[in-house]
C-alpha positions in Angstrom: 0.2 -22.0 7.1 0.9 -19.1 5.2 4.5 -17.8 5.8 6.2 -14.6 4.8 7.4 -14.9 0.8 4.7 -17.4 0.0 2.8 -17.2 -3.1 -0.9 -17.1 -2.4 -4.2 -16.8 -4.7 -6.7 -14.1 -3.7 -10.0 -15.4 -3.5 -12.2 -12.0 -3.8 -12.0 -9.4 -6.9 -10.6 -6.3 -5.5 -11.9 -4.0 -8.2 -10.5 -0.7 -6.6 -6.9 -2.4 -7.0 -7.4 -3.5 -10.3 -7.4 -7.3 -8.9 -9.4 -10.5 -9.5 -10.0 -13.6 -7.7 -7.3 -16.0 -8.9 -4.4 -13.7 -9.1 -1.3 -14.7 -7.4 0.6 -12.4 -5.1 3.7 -12.9 -2.4 3.1 -12.4 1.1 5.7 -9.4 2.7 4.2 -9.2 5.9 2.0 -11.2 8.2 -0.3 -9.5 10.8 -1.3 -10.7 14.0 -0.2 -14.1 13.6 -2.0 -14.8 10.3 -5.4 -12.9 10.8 -4.2 -10.8 7.8 -1.6 -10.4 5.2 0.2 -7.9 3.3 0.5 -8.9 -0.3 2.3 -7.8 -3.2 0.8 -8.4 -6.8 3.2 -8.1 -9.7 3.1 -8.4 -13.6 5.0 -11.6 -14.9 7.8 -9.2 -15.8 8.1 -8.1 -12.3 6.1 -4.8 -11.9 4.1 -4.2 -8.7 0.5 -3.8 -9.7 -0.5 -3.4 -5.7 0.6 -3.9 -2.5 -2.8 -4.3 -0.3 -3.5 -5.6 3.0 -6.2 -8.3 3.3 -7.9 -10.3 5.7 -6.9 -14.2 5.9 -10.3 -15.3 4.2 -9.2 -13.1 0.9 -6.4 -15.2 0.1 -5.3 -19.1 0.3 -2.0 -20.9 0.0 -1.0 -22.4 -3.7 -2.5 -25.9 -4.2 -0.3 -28.6 -6.1 -3.0 -28.9 -8.5 -3.3 -24.9 -9.0 -2.7 -23.6 -12.9 -1.2 -20.6 -13.5 -3.4 -18.5 -16.0 -2.6 -15.0 -17.5 -4.8 -12.1 -18.2 -3.6 -8.2 -19.3 -3.9 -5.8 -16.8 -6.5 -3.3 -17.7 -5.5 0.7 -17.2 -6.7 2.7 -14.5 
């Protein structure tokens, strides 16, 4: 079960937000008992890139076998 302040992994590309599947965000609000989530995505230096409302199927919890990876954010 995903809770507020949990880190989650985006499962679908969101080109309009400059986000890609695999990006990691933090849940800042849960909608309707987990039907959706408000998720903040940030750079590694703490700059907010986007805060988006996502359906449950667009994110997944972190897995103990996940490996972090970086990419440079493309300018809008």
